CHARMM-style PDB file with segment names, atoms N, HN, CA, C and O in Angstrom:
ATOM      1  N   MET     1     -14.630 -13.714 -28.675  1.00  0.00      PROA
ATOM      2  CA  MET     1     -13.949 -14.446 -27.668  1.00  0.00      PROA
ATOM      3  C   MET     1     -14.261 -13.960 -26.072  1.00  0.00      PROA
ATOM      4  O   MET     1     -14.440 -12.787 -25.747  1.00  0.00      PROA
ATOM      5  N   ARG     2     -14.287 -15.115 -25.156  1.00  0.00      PROA
ATOM      6  HN  ARG     2     -14.141 -16.068 -25.421  1.00  0.00      PROA
ATOM      7  CA  ARG     2     -14.585 -15.030 -24.216  1.00  0.00      PROA
ATOM      8  C   ARG     2     -13.202 -15.280 -23.246  1.00  0.00      PROA
ATOM      9  O   ARG     2     -12.179 -15.888 -23.560  1.00  0.00      PROA
ATOM     10  N   GLY     3     -13.553 -14.543 -21.849  1.00  0.00      PROA
ATOM     11  HN  GLY     3     -14.384 -14.049 -21.594  1.00  0.00      PROA
ATOM     12  CA  GLY     3     -12.696 -15.232 -20.793  1.00  0.00      PROA
ATOM     13  C   GLY     3     -11.788 -13.708 -20.779  1.00  0.00      PROA
ATOM     14  O   GLY     3     -12.210 -12.592 -21.081  1.00  0.00      PROA
ATOM     15  N   ILE     4     -10.361 -14.119 -20.303  1.00  0.00      PROA
ATOM     16  HN  ILE     4     -10.019 -15.026 -20.058  1.00  0.00      PROA
ATOM     17  CA  ILE     4      -9.458 -13.017 -19.918  1.00  0.00      PROA
ATOM     18  C   ILE     4      -8.831 -12.363 -20.787  1.00  0.00      PROA
ATOM     19  O   ILE     4      -7.885 -12.900 -21.363  1.00  0.00      PROA
ATOM     20  N   ARG     5      -9.128 -11.339 -21.019  1.00  0.00      PROA
ATOM     21  HN  ARG     5      -9.897 -10.903 -20.551  1.00  0.00      PROA
ATOM     22  CA  ARG     5      -8.466 -10.612 -22.360  1.00  0.00      PROA
ATOM     23  C   ARG     5      -6.777  -9.856 -21.690  1.00  0.00      PROA
ATOM     24  O   ARG     5      -6.610  -9.117 -20.720  1.00  0.00      PROA
ATOM     25  N   PHE     6      -5.985 -10.293 -22.455  1.00  0.00      PROA
ATOM     26  HN  PHE     6      -6.121 -10.893 -23.244  1.00  0.00      PROA
ATOM     27  CA  PHE     6      -4.387  -9.860 -22.135  1.00  0.00      PROA
ATOM     28  C   PHE     6      -3.709  -8.955 -23.247  1.00  0.00      PROA
ATOM     29  O   PHE     6      -3.323  -9.395 -24.330  1.00  0.00      PROA
ATOM     30  N   ASP     7      -3.637  -7.960 -22.941  1.00  0.00      PROA
ATOM     31  HN  ASP     7      -3.950  -7.603 -22.061  1.00  0.00      PROA
ATOM     32  CA  ASP     7      -2.992  -6.956 -23.712  1.00  0.00      PROA
ATOM     33  C   ASP     7      -1.695  -7.221 -23.757  1.00  0.00      PROA
ATOM     34  O   ASP     7      -1.059  -6.881 -22.760  1.00  0.00      PROA
ATOM     35  N   ARG     8      -0.871  -7.946 -24.994  1.00  0.00      PROA
ATOM     36  HN  ARG     8      -1.388  -8.222 -25.804  1.00  0.00      PROA
ATOM     37  CA  ARG     8       0.322  -8.256 -24.777  1.00  0.00      PROA
ATOM     38  C   ARG     8       1.505  -7.081 -25.366  1.00  0.00      PROA
ATOM     39  O   ARG     8       1.238  -6.478 -26.405  1.00  0.00      PROA
ATOM     40  N   SER     9       2.351  -6.903 -24.893  1.00  0.00      PROA
ATOM     41  HN  SER     9       2.568  -7.394 -24.049  1.00  0.00      PROA
ATOM     42  CA  SER     9       3.563  -5.831 -25.675  1.00  0.00      PROA
ATOM     43  C   SER     9       4.594  -6.258 -24.634  1.00  0.00      PROA
ATOM     44  O   SER     9       4.431  -6.797 -23.539  1.00  0.00      PROA
ATOM     45  N   PRO    10       5.817  -5.828 -25.340  1.00  0.00      PROA
ATOM     46  CA  PRO    10       7.169  -5.822 -24.485  1.00  0.00      PROA
ATOM     47  C   PRO    10       7.240  -5.230 -23.398  1.00  0.00      PROA
ATOM     48  O   PRO    10       6.709  -4.121 -23.451  1.00  0.00      PROA
ATOM     49  N   PHE    11       7.698  -5.507 -22.362  1.00  0.00      PROA
ATOM     50  HN  PHE    11       8.129  -6.408 -22.319  1.00  0.00      PROA
ATOM     51  CA  PHE    11       7.903  -4.880 -21.208  1.00  0.00      PROA
ATOM     52  C   PHE    11       8.980  -5.185 -20.142  1.00  0.00      PROA
ATOM     53  O   PHE    11       9.335  -6.356 -20.276  1.00  0.00      PROA
ATOM     54  N   SER    12       9.591  -4.605 -19.195  1.00  0.00      PROA
ATOM     55  HN  SER    12       9.303  -3.653 -19.086  1.00  0.00      PROA
ATOM     56  CA  SER    12      10.553  -5.810 -18.141  1.00  0.00      PROA
ATOM     57  C   SER    12       9.772  -5.933 -17.009  1.00  0.00      PROA
ATOM     58  O   SER    12       9.062  -5.159 -16.367  1.00  0.00      PROA
ATOM     59  N   ALA    13      10.079  -7.101 -16.922  1.00  0.00      PROA
ATOM     60  HN  ALA    13      10.656  -7.730 -17.444  1.00  0.00      PROA
ATOM     61  CA  ALA    13       9.543  -7.875 -15.561  1.00  0.00      PROA
ATOM     62  C   ALA    13       9.702  -7.085 -14.364  1.00  0.00      PROA
ATOM     63  O   ALA    13       8.782  -6.988 -13.552  1.00  0.00      PROA
ATOM     64  N   LEU    14      11.051  -6.394 -14.173  1.00  0.00      PROA
ATOM     65  HN  LEU    14      11.799  -6.473 -14.832  1.00  0.00      PROA
ATOM     66  CA  LEU    14      11.350  -5.979 -13.549  1.00  0.00      PROA
ATOM     67  C   LEU    14      10.225  -4.744 -13.164  1.00  0.00      PROA
ATOM     68  O   LEU    14       9.993  -4.569 -11.968  1.00  0.00      PROA
ATOM     69  N   THR    15       9.696  -4.094 -13.932  1.00  0.00      PROA
ATOM     70  HN  THR    15       9.885  -4.236 -14.903  1.00  0.00      PROA
ATOM     71  CA  THR    15       8.899  -2.963 -13.620  1.00  0.00      PROA
ATOM     72  C   THR    15       7.498  -3.631 -13.067  1.00  0.00      PROA
ATOM     73  O   THR    15       6.876  -2.980 -12.229  1.00  0.00      PROA
ATOM     74  N   SER    16       7.094  -4.612 -13.399  1.00  0.00      PROA
ATOM     75  HN  SER    16       7.600  -5.142 -14.080  1.00  0.00      PROA
ATOM     76  CA  SER    16       6.083  -5.313 -12.509  1.00  0.00      PROA
ATOM     77  C   SER    16       6.365  -5.463 -11.309  1.00  0.00      PROA
ATOM     78  O   SER    16       5.635  -5.026 -10.420  1.00  0.00      PROA
ATOM     79  N   LEU    17       7.228  -5.965 -11.133  1.00  0.00      PROA
ATOM     80  HN  LEU    17       7.821  -6.320 -11.856  1.00  0.00      PROA
ATOM     81  CA  LEU    17       7.706  -6.260  -9.284  1.00  0.00      PROA
ATOM     82  C   LEU    17       7.959  -5.152  -8.565  1.00  0.00      PROA
ATOM     83  O   LEU    17       7.541  -5.129  -7.407  1.00  0.00      PROA
ATOM     84  N   LYS    18       8.816  -3.811  -9.184  1.00  0.00      PROA
ATOM     85  HN  LYS    18       9.155  -3.830 -10.124  1.00  0.00      PROA
ATOM     86  CA  LYS    18       8.503  -2.885  -8.694  1.00  0.00      PROA
ATOM     87  C   LYS    18       7.106  -2.206  -8.380  1.00  0.00      PROA
ATOM     88  O   LYS    18       6.799  -1.845  -7.244  1.00  0.00      PROA
ATOM     89  N   SER    19       6.155  -2.040  -9.666  1.00  0.00      PROA
ATOM     90  HN  SER    19       6.404  -2.333 -10.589  1.00  0.00      PROA
ATOM     91  CA  SER    19       4.917  -1.845  -8.878  1.00  0.00      PROA
ATOM     92  C   SER    19       4.040  -2.850  -8.406  1.00  0.00      PROA
ATOM     93  O   SER    19       2.814  -2.783  -8.497  1.00  0.00      PROA
ATOM     94  N   ALA    20       4.483  -3.496  -8.056  1.00  0.00      PROA
ATOM     95  HN  ALA    20       5.479  -3.550  -7.983  1.00  0.00      PROA
ATOM     96  CA  ALA    20       3.665  -4.500  -7.263  1.00  0.00      PROA
ATOM     97  C   ALA    20       4.075  -4.222  -5.625  1.00  0.00      PROA
ATOM     98  O   ALA    20       3.361  -4.133  -4.626  1.00  0.00      PROA
ATOM     99  N   ARG    21       5.475  -4.132  -5.802  1.00  0.00      PROA
ATOM    100  HN  ARG    21       6.055  -4.204  -6.614  1.00  0.00      PROA
ATOM    101  CA  ARG    21       6.109  -3.746  -4.238  1.00  0.00      PROA
ATOM    102  C   ARG    21       5.760  -2.568  -3.790  1.00  0.00      PROA
ATOM    103  O   ARG    21       5.468  -2.477  -2.598  1.00  0.00      PROA
ATOM    104  N   GLN    22       5.710  -1.382  -4.654  1.00  0.00      PROA
ATOM    105  HN  GLN    22       5.948  -1.457  -5.623  1.00  0.00      PROA
ATOM    106  CA  GLN    22       4.975  -0.098  -4.371  1.00  0.00      PROA
ATOM    107  C   GLN    22       3.750  -0.069  -3.807  1.00  0.00      PROA
ATOM    108  O   GLN    22       3.486   0.656  -2.849  1.00  0.00      PROA
ATOM    109  N   SER    23       2.733  -1.032  -4.488  1.00  0.00      PROA
ATOM    110  HN  SER    23       2.948  -1.622  -5.267  1.00  0.00      PROA
ATOM    111  CA  SER    23       1.301  -0.842  -4.237  1.00  0.00      PROA
ATOM    112  C   SER    23       1.085  -1.660  -2.907  1.00  0.00      PROA
ATOM    113  O   SER    23      -0.062  -1.724  -2.464  1.00  0.00      PROA
ATOM    114  N   LEU    24       2.299  -2.401  -2.124  1.00  0.00      PROA
ATOM    115  HN  LEU    24       3.230  -2.349  -2.483  1.00  0.00      PROA
ATOM    116  CA  LEU    24       1.916  -2.978  -1.034  1.00  0.00      PROA
ATOM    117  C   LEU    24       2.882  -2.298   0.013  1.00  0.00      PROA
ATOM    118  O   LEU    24       2.972  -2.681   1.180  1.00  0.00      PROA
ATOM    119  N   GLU    25       3.485  -1.412  -0.443  1.00  0.00      PROA
ATOM    120  HN  GLU    25       3.412  -1.101  -1.391  1.00  0.00      PROA
ATOM    121  CA  GLU    25       4.257  -0.835   0.830  1.00  0.00      PROA
ATOM    122  C   GLU    25       3.351  -0.331   2.019  1.00  0.00      PROA
ATOM    123  O   GLU    25       3.839  -0.426   3.145  1.00  0.00      PROA
ATOM    124  N   GLY    26       2.141   0.171   1.894  1.00  0.00      PROA
ATOM    125  HN  GLY    26       1.744   0.248   0.979  1.00  0.00      PROA
ATOM    126  CA  GLY    26       1.265   0.844   2.984  1.00  0.00      PROA
ATOM    127  C   GLY    26       1.059  -0.426   3.991  1.00  0.00      PROA
ATOM    128  O   GLY    26       1.112  -0.268   5.211  1.00  0.00      PROA
ATOM    129  N   VAL    27       0.827  -1.663   3.404  1.00  0.00      PROA
ATOM    130  HN  VAL    27       0.784  -1.791   2.413  1.00  0.00      PROA
ATOM    131  CA  VAL    27       0.289  -2.721   4.152  1.00  0.00      PROA
ATOM    132  C   VAL    27       1.546  -3.389   4.821  1.00  0.00      PROA
ATOM    133  O   VAL    27       1.422  -3.847   5.957  1.00  0.00      PROA
ATOM    134  N   ALA    28       3.033  -3.479   4.012  1.00  0.00      PROA
ATOM    135  HN  ALA    28       3.134  -3.107   3.089  1.00  0.00      PROA
ATOM    136  CA  ALA    28       3.988  -4.047   4.769  1.00  0.00      PROA
ATOM    137  C   ALA    28       4.363  -2.897   6.007  1.00  0.00      PROA
ATOM    138  O   ALA    28       4.807  -3.378   7.050  1.00  0.00      PROA
ATOM    139  N   GLN    29       4.222  -1.601   5.940  1.00  0.00      PROA
ATOM    140  HN  GLN    29       3.861  -1.210   5.093  1.00  0.00      PROA
ATOM    141  CA  GLN    29       4.395  -0.776   6.710  1.00  0.00      PROA
ATOM    142  C   GLN    29       3.502  -1.255   8.039  1.00  0.00      PROA
ATOM    143  O   GLN    29       4.004  -1.811   9.016  1.00  0.00      PROA
ATOM    144  N   LEU    30       2.562  -1.043   7.941  1.00  0.00      PROA
ATOM    145  HN  LEU    30       2.154  -0.591   7.147  1.00  0.00      PROA
ATOM    146  CA  LEU    30       1.402  -1.542   8.748  1.00  0.00      PROA
ATOM    147  C   LEU    30       1.656  -2.680   9.998  1.00  0.00      PROA
ATOM    148  O   LEU    30       1.272  -2.717  11.167  1.00  0.00      PROA
ATOM    149  N   LYS    31       2.528  -3.623   9.130  1.00  0.00      PROA
ATOM    150  HN  LYS    31       2.840  -3.592   8.180  1.00  0.00      PROA
ATOM    151  CA  LYS    31       2.943  -4.846   9.878  1.00  0.00      PROA
ATOM    152  C   LYS    31       4.216  -4.737  10.304  1.00  0.00      PROA
ATOM    153  O   LYS    31       4.728  -5.714  10.850  1.00  0.00      PROA
ATOM    154  N   SER    32       5.006  -3.448  10.121  1.00  0.00      PROA
ATOM    155  HN  SER    32       4.590  -2.654   9.678  1.00  0.00      PROA
ATOM    156  CA  SER    32       6.459  -3.027  10.282  1.00  0.00      PROA
ATOM    157  C   SER    32       7.330  -4.315   9.620  1.00  0.00      PROA
ATOM    158  O   SER    32       8.191  -5.000  10.172  1.00  0.00      PROA
ATOM    159  N   ILE    33       6.837  -4.398   8.330  1.00  0.00      PROA
ATOM    160  HN  ILE    33       6.137  -3.842   7.881  1.00  0.00      PROA
ATOM    161  CA  ILE    33       8.106  -5.631   7.559  1.00  0.00      PROA
ATOM    162  C   ILE    33       8.296  -4.497   6.641  1.00  0.00      PROA
ATOM    163  O   ILE    33       7.464  -3.622   6.401  1.00  0.00      PROA
ATOM    164  N   GLN    34       9.826  -4.637   6.013  1.00  0.00      PROA
ATOM    165  HN  GLN    34      10.502  -5.347   6.208  1.00  0.00      PROA
ATOM    166  CA  GLN    34      10.430  -4.047   5.168  1.00  0.00      PROA
ATOM    167  C   GLN    34      10.298  -4.697   3.692  1.00  0.00      PROA
ATOM    168  O   GLN    34      10.706  -5.851   3.821  1.00  0.00      PROA
ATOM    169  N   ILE    35       9.991  -4.525   2.617  1.00  0.00      PROA
ATOM    170  HN  ILE    35       9.659  -3.587   2.512  1.00  0.00      PROA
ATOM    171  CA  ILE    35       9.808  -5.452   1.428  1.00  0.00      PROA
ATOM    172  C   ILE    35      11.421  -5.000   0.937  1.00  0.00      PROA
ATOM    173  O   ILE    35      11.680  -3.799   0.863  1.00  0.00      PROA
ATOM    174  N   GLU    36      12.298  -5.855   0.665  1.00  0.00      PROA
ATOM    175  HN  GLU    36      12.087  -6.831   0.726  1.00  0.00      PROA
ATOM    176  CA  GLU    36      13.174  -5.356   0.278  1.00  0.00      PROA
ATOM    177  C   GLU    36      13.739  -6.008  -1.374  1.00  0.00      PROA
ATOM    178  O   GLU    36      13.850  -7.229  -1.481  1.00  0.00      PROA
ATOM    179  N   THR    37      14.009  -5.260  -2.374  1.00  0.00      PROA
ATOM    180  HN  THR    37      13.919  -4.268  -2.287  1.00  0.00      PROA
ATOM    181  CA  THR    37      14.063  -5.727  -3.395  1.00  0.00      PROA
ATOM    182  C   THR    37      15.381  -4.879  -4.291  1.00  0.00      PROA
ATOM    183  O   THR    37      15.356  -3.849  -4.965  1.00  0.00      PROA
ATOM    184  N   PRO    38      16.509  -5.845  -3.939  1.00  0.00      PROA
ATOM    185  CA  PRO    38      17.966  -5.226  -4.380  1.00  0.00      PROA
ATOM    186  C   PRO    38      18.082  -5.335  -5.770  1.00  0.00      PROA
ATOM    187  O   PRO    38      18.972  -6.083  -6.175  1.00  0.00      PROA
ATOM    188  N   LEU    39      17.164  -4.577  -6.851  1.00  0.00      PROA
ATOM    189  HN  LEU    39      16.441  -3.970  -6.522  1.00  0.00      PROA
ATOM    190  CA  LEU    39      17.149  -4.528  -7.871  1.00  0.00      PROA
ATOM    191  C   LEU    39      17.991  -3.369  -8.550  1.00  0.00      PROA
ATOM    192  O   LEU    39      18.073  -3.441  -9.776  1.00  0.00      PROA
ATOM    193  N   SER    40      18.527  -2.478  -8.022  1.00  0.00      PROA
ATOM    194  HN  SER    40      18.460  -2.419  -7.026  1.00  0.00      PROA
ATOM    195  CA  SER    40      18.935  -1.462  -8.610  1.00  0.00      PROA
ATOM    196  C   SER    40      20.115  -1.457  -9.291  1.00  0.00      PROA
ATOM    197  O   SER    40      20.659  -0.410  -9.643  1.00  0.00      PROA
ATOM    198  N   HSD    41      20.617  -2.703  -9.538  1.00  0.00      PROA
ATOM    199  HN  HSD    41      20.174  -3.553  -9.253  1.00  0.00      PROA
ATOM    200  CA  HSD    41      22.201  -2.852 -10.094  1.00  0.00      PROA
ATOM    201  C   HSD    41      21.578  -3.748 -11.366  1.00  0.00      PROA
ATOM    202  O   HSD    41      22.431  -4.162 -12.151  1.00  0.00      PROA
ATOM    203  N   ILE    42      20.339  -4.053 -11.624  1.00  0.00      PROA
ATOM    204  HN  ILE    42      19.646  -3.716 -10.987  1.00  0.00      PROA
ATOM    205  CA  ILE    42      19.972  -5.255 -12.648  1.00  0.00      PROA
ATOM    206  C   ILE    42      19.419  -3.709 -13.667  1.00  0.00      PROA
ATOM    207  O   ILE    42      18.902  -2.614 -13.445  1.00  0.00      PROA
ATOM    208  N   ASP    43      20.031  -4.662 -15.079  1.00  0.00      PROA
ATOM    209  HN  ASP    43      20.451  -5.552 -15.260  1.00  0.00      PROA
ATOM    210  CA  ASP    43      19.752  -3.843 -16.143  1.00  0.00      PROA
ATOM    211  C   ASP    43      18.257  -4.352 -16.619  1.00  0.00      PROA
ATOM    212  O   ASP    43      18.186  -5.553 -16.879  1.00  0.00      PROA
ATOM    213  N   GLU    44      17.085  -3.588 -16.759  1.00  0.00      PROA
ATOM    214  HN  GLU    44      17.143  -2.612 -16.548  1.00  0.00      PROA
ATOM    215  CA  GLU    44      15.621  -3.686 -16.701  1.00  0.00      PROA
ATOM    216  C   GLU    44      15.652  -4.740 -18.018  1.00  0.00      PROA
ATOM    217  O   GLU    44      15.015  -5.793 -18.054  1.00  0.00      PROA
ATOM    218  N   GLY    45      16.609  -4.189 -19.194  1.00  0.00      PROA
ATOM    219  HN  GLY    45      17.126  -3.334 -19.165  1.00  0.00      PROA
ATOM    220  CA  GLY    45      16.509  -5.066 -20.510  1.00  0.00      PROA
ATOM    221  C   GLY    45      16.959  -6.518 -20.174  1.00  0.00      PROA
ATOM    222  O   GLY    45      16.911  -7.315 -21.111  1.00  0.00      PROA
ATOM    223  N   ALA    46      17.226  -6.798 -19.425  1.00  0.00      PROA
ATOM    224  HN  ALA    46      17.265  -6.150 -18.665  1.00  0.00      PROA
ATOM    225  CA  ALA    46      17.517  -7.892 -19.331  1.00  0.00      PROA
ATOM    226  C   ALA    46      16.578  -9.297 -18.887  1.00  0.00      PROA
ATOM    227  O   ALA    46      16.786 -10.489 -19.115  1.00  0.00      PROA
ATOM    228  N   TYR    47      15.456  -8.598 -18.152  1.00  0.00      PROA
ATOM    229  HN  TYR    47      15.287  -7.629 -17.967  1.00  0.00      PROA
ATOM    230  CA  TYR    47      14.153  -9.259 -17.846  1.00  0.00      PROA
ATOM    231  C   TYR    47      13.097  -8.758 -18.893  1.00  0.00      PROA
ATOM    232  O   TYR    47      11.975  -8.559 -18.427  1.00  0.00      PROA
ATOM    233  N   LEU    48      13.300  -8.489 -20.417  1.00  0.00      PROA
ATOM    234  HN  LEU    48      14.212  -8.650 -20.795  1.00  0.00      PROA
ATOM    235  CA  LEU    48      12.287  -8.045 -21.268  1.00  0.00      PROA
ATOM    236  C   LEU    48      11.339  -9.021 -21.797  1.00  0.00      PROA
ATOM    237  O   LEU    48      11.756  -9.679 -22.750  1.00  0.00      PROA
ATOM    238  N   ILE    49      10.195  -9.251 -21.398  1.00  0.00      PROA
ATOM    239  HN  ILE    49       9.857  -8.717 -20.623  1.00  0.00      PROA
ATOM    240  CA  ILE    49       9.075 -10.146 -21.657  1.00  0.00      PROA
ATOM    241  C   ILE    49       8.243  -9.683 -22.614  1.00  0.00      PROA
ATOM    242  O   ILE    49       8.360  -8.519 -22.997  1.00  0.00      PROA
ATOM    243  N   HSD    50       7.418 -10.404 -23.066  1.00  0.00      PROA
ATOM    244  HN  HSD    50       7.323 -11.350 -22.755  1.00  0.00      PROA
ATOM    245  CA  HSD    50       6.093 -10.188 -24.254  1.00  0.00      PROA
ATOM    246  C   HSD    50       4.801 -10.752 -23.390  1.00  0.00      PROA
ATOM    247  O   HSD    50       4.468 -11.906 -23.117  1.00  0.00      PROA
ATOM    248  N   GLY    51       4.263  -9.596 -23.099  1.00  0.00      PROA
ATOM    249  HN  GLY    51       4.533  -8.659 -23.320  1.00  0.00      PROA
ATOM    250  CA  GLY    51       2.959 -10.134 -22.448  1.00  0.00      PROA
ATOM    251  C   GLY    51       2.423  -9.208 -21.869  1.00  0.00      PROA
ATOM    252  O   GLY    51       2.477  -8.042 -22.261  1.00  0.00      PROA
ATOM    253  N   SER    52       1.744  -9.657 -20.707  1.00  0.00      PROA
ATOM    254  HN  SER    52       1.700 -10.605 -20.389  1.00  0.00      PROA
ATOM    255  CA  SER    52       0.784  -8.638 -20.047  1.00  0.00      PROA
ATOM    256  C   SER    52       1.182  -7.714 -18.817  1.00  0.00      PROA
ATOM    257  O   SER    52       0.933  -8.275 -17.750  1.00  0.00      PROA
ATOM    258  N   HSD    53       1.606  -6.740 -18.712  1.00  0.00      PROA
ATOM    259  HN  HSD    53       1.808  -6.284 -19.579  1.00  0.00      PROA
ATOM    260  CA  HSD    53       2.314  -5.907 -17.795  1.00  0.00      PROA
ATOM    261  C   HSD    53       1.223  -6.188 -16.680  1.00  0.00      PROA
ATOM    262  O   HSD    53       1.561  -6.831 -15.686  1.00  0.00      PROA
ATOM    263  N   ARG    54      -0.066  -5.728 -16.815  1.00  0.00      PROA
ATOM    264  HN  ARG    54      -0.341  -5.205 -17.622  1.00  0.00      PROA
ATOM    265  CA  ARG    54      -0.940  -5.879 -15.881  1.00  0.00      PROA
ATOM    266  C   ARG    54      -1.022  -7.038 -15.243  1.00  0.00      PROA
ATOM    267  O   ARG    54      -0.761  -6.921 -14.046  1.00  0.00      PROA
ATOM    268  N   TRP    55      -1.336  -8.321 -15.655  1.00  0.00      PROA
ATOM    269  HN  TRP    55      -1.548  -8.416 -16.628  1.00  0.00      PROA
ATOM    270  CA  TRP    55      -1.279  -9.419 -15.298  1.00  0.00      PROA
ATOM    271  C   TRP    55      -0.043  -9.966 -14.239  1.00  0.00      PROA
ATOM    272  O   TRP    55      -0.058 -10.338 -13.066  1.00  0.00      PROA
ATOM    273  N   LEU    56       0.912  -9.836 -15.154  1.00  0.00      PROA
ATOM    274  HN  LEU    56       0.925  -9.534 -16.107  1.00  0.00      PROA
ATOM    275  CA  LEU    56       2.244  -9.865 -14.347  1.00  0.00      PROA
ATOM    276  C   LEU    56       2.149  -9.093 -12.980  1.00  0.00      PROA
ATOM    277  O   LEU    56       2.183  -9.701 -11.910  1.00  0.00      PROA
ATOM    278  N   THR    57       2.053  -8.017 -13.044  1.00  0.00      PROA
ATOM    279  HN  THR    57       2.025  -7.523 -13.913  1.00  0.00      PROA
ATOM    280  CA  THR    57       1.927  -7.154 -11.858  1.00  0.00      PROA
ATOM    281  C   THR    57       0.871  -7.706 -10.734  1.00  0.00      PROA
ATOM    282  O   THR    57       1.119  -7.606  -9.533  1.00  0.00      PROA
ATOM    283  N   ARG    58       0.120  -8.076 -11.050  1.00  0.00      PROA
ATOM    284  HN  ARG    58      -0.081  -8.158 -12.026  1.00  0.00      PROA
ATOM    285  CA  ARG    58      -1.175  -8.489 -10.315  1.00  0.00      PROA
ATOM    286  C   ARG    58      -0.618  -9.947  -9.735  1.00  0.00      PROA
ATOM    287  O   ARG    58      -1.003 -10.105  -8.577  1.00  0.00      PROA
ATOM    288  N   ALA    59       0.220 -11.105 -10.254  1.00  0.00      PROA
ATOM    289  HN  ALA    59       0.532 -10.977 -11.195  1.00  0.00      PROA
ATOM    290  CA  ALA    59       0.629 -12.045  -9.855  1.00  0.00      PROA
ATOM    291  C   ALA    59       1.717 -11.783  -8.744  1.00  0.00      PROA
ATOM    292  O   ALA    59       1.969 -12.503  -7.778  1.00  0.00      PROA
ATOM    293  N   PHE    60       2.323 -10.547  -9.114  1.00  0.00      PROA
ATOM    294  HN  PHE    60       2.118  -9.963  -9.899  1.00  0.00      PROA
ATOM    295  CA  PHE    60       3.355 -10.276  -8.210  1.00  0.00      PROA
ATOM    296  C   PHE    60       2.783  -9.758  -6.831  1.00  0.00      PROA
ATOM    297  O   PHE    60       3.254 -10.048  -5.732  1.00  0.00      PROA
ATOM    298  N   GLU    61       1.790  -9.018  -7.042  1.00  0.00      PROA
ATOM    299  HN  GLU    61       1.407  -8.782  -7.935  1.00  0.00      PROA
ATOM    300  CA  GLU    61       0.997  -8.436  -5.987  1.00  0.00      PROA
ATOM    301  C   GLU    61       0.217  -9.543  -5.004  1.00  0.00      PROA
ATOM    302  O   GLU    61       0.190  -9.438  -3.778  1.00  0.00      PROA
ATOM    303  N   ASN    62      -0.440 -10.672  -5.798  1.00  0.00      PROA
ATOM    304  HN  ASN    62      -0.418 -10.758  -6.794  1.00  0.00      PROA
ATOM    305  CA  ASN    62      -0.754 -11.731  -4.920  1.00  0.00      PROA
ATOM    306  C   ASN    62       0.598 -12.241  -4.278  1.00  0.00      PROA
ATOM    307  O   ASN    62       0.732 -11.928  -3.096  1.00  0.00      PROA
ATOM    308  N   VAL    63       1.523 -12.900  -4.792  1.00  0.00      PROA
ATOM    309  HN  VAL    63       1.413 -13.155  -5.753  1.00  0.00      PROA
ATOM    310  CA  VAL    63       2.752 -13.420  -3.985  1.00  0.00      PROA
ATOM    311  C   VAL    63       3.125 -12.253  -2.891  1.00  0.00      PROA
ATOM    312  O   VAL    63       3.107 -12.510  -1.687  1.00  0.00      PROA
ATOM    313  N   LEU    64       3.414 -11.142  -3.321  1.00  0.00      PROA
ATOM    314  HN  LEU    64       3.429 -10.933  -4.299  1.00  0.00      PROA
ATOM    315  CA  LEU    64       3.503 -10.704  -2.023  1.00  0.00      PROA
ATOM    316  C   LEU    64       2.533 -10.398  -0.854  1.00  0.00      PROA
ATOM    317  O   LEU    64       2.767 -10.473   0.353  1.00  0.00      PROA
ATOM    318  N   SER    65       1.561 -10.090  -1.389  1.00  0.00      PROA
ATOM    319  HN  SER    65       1.371 -10.029  -2.369  1.00  0.00      PROA
ATOM    320  CA  SER    65       0.405  -9.923  -0.636  1.00  0.00      PROA
ATOM    321  C   SER    65       0.267 -11.144   0.547  1.00  0.00      PROA
ATOM    322  O   SER    65       0.136 -10.943   1.755  1.00  0.00      PROA
ATOM    323  N   ASN    66       0.341 -12.593  -0.207  1.00  0.00      PROA
ATOM    324  HN  ASN    66       0.448 -12.755  -1.187  1.00  0.00      PROA
ATOM    325  CA  ASN    66       0.459 -13.676   0.778  1.00  0.00      PROA
ATOM    326  C   ASN    66       1.527 -13.813   1.708  1.00  0.00      PROA
ATOM    327  O   ASN    66       1.570 -14.283   2.845  1.00  0.00      PROA
ATOM    328  N   ALA    67       2.354 -13.310   0.983  1.00  0.00      PROA
ATOM    329  HN  ALA    67       2.319 -12.928   0.059  1.00  0.00      PROA
ATOM    330  CA  ALA    67       4.027 -13.247   2.069  1.00  0.00      PROA
ATOM    331  C   ALA    67       3.535 -12.369   3.317  1.00  0.00      PROA
ATOM    332  O   ALA    67       3.475 -12.809   4.465  1.00  0.00      PROA
ATOM    333  N   LEU    68       3.243 -11.256   2.989  1.00  0.00      PROA
ATOM    334  HN  LEU    68       3.293 -10.898   2.057  1.00  0.00      PROA
ATOM    335  CA  LEU    68       2.714 -10.146   4.222  1.00  0.00      PROA
ATOM    336  C   LEU    68       1.664 -10.841   5.206  1.00  0.00      PROA
ATOM    337  O   LEU    68       1.781 -10.775   6.429  1.00  0.00      PROA
ATOM    338  N   LYS    69       0.574 -11.548   4.523  1.00  0.00      PROA
ATOM    339  HN  LYS    69       0.479 -11.601   3.529  1.00  0.00      PROA
ATOM    340  CA  LYS    69      -0.514 -11.970   5.326  1.00  0.00      PROA
ATOM    341  C   LYS    69      -0.048 -12.958   6.181  1.00  0.00      PROA
ATOM    342  O   LYS    69      -0.459 -13.018   7.340  1.00  0.00      PROA
ATOM    343  N   PHE    70       0.944 -13.910   5.638  1.00  0.00      PROA
ATOM    344  HN  PHE    70       1.278 -13.861   4.697  1.00  0.00      PROA
ATOM    345  CA  PHE    70       1.154 -14.997   6.603  1.00  0.00      PROA
ATOM    346  C   PHE    70       2.521 -14.949   7.308  1.00  0.00      PROA
ATOM    347  O   PHE    70       2.952 -15.905   7.951  1.00  0.00      PROA
ATOM    348  N   SER    71       3.299 -13.578   7.125  1.00  0.00      PROA
ATOM    349  HN  SER    71       2.948 -12.801   6.602  1.00  0.00      PROA
ATOM    350  CA  SER    71       4.447 -13.075   7.903  1.00  0.00      PROA
ATOM    351  C   SER    71       4.004 -12.798   9.537  1.00  0.00      PROA
ATOM    352  O   SER    71       2.939 -12.222   9.757  1.00  0.00      PROA
ATOM    353  N   PRO    72       4.617 -13.106  10.329  1.00  0.00      PROA
ATOM    354  CA  PRO    72       4.369 -13.012  11.893  1.00  0.00      PROA
ATOM    355  C   PRO    72       4.662 -11.273  11.971  1.00  0.00      PROA
ATOM    356  O   PRO    72       5.437 -10.611  11.280  1.00  0.00      PROA
ATOM    357  N   ASN    73       3.978 -10.938  12.792  1.00  0.00      PROA
ATOM    358  HN  ASN    73       3.349 -11.476  13.354  1.00  0.00      PROA
ATOM    359  CA  ASN    73       4.384  -9.091  12.948  1.00  0.00      PROA
ATOM    360  C   ASN    73       5.613  -8.956  13.523  1.00  0.00      PROA
ATOM    361  OT1 ASN    73       6.082  -7.836  13.722  1.00  0.00      PROA
TER     362      ASN     73
END
């Protein structure tokens, strides 16, 4: 089989979003931007999906990175 390999398992989409936020926190600080994710009140089980945690995290990182890149200082 060729192409991208997806390791599929159940996980919370919120953990992917939190991981992406954490990985870009330094970039945001350099631009004096605060990334707000008011997720503490949300039950992580509500967003349980079956897929690739790694690839969803990368997708969130891409979106957040673009938002930071195109946000004014």
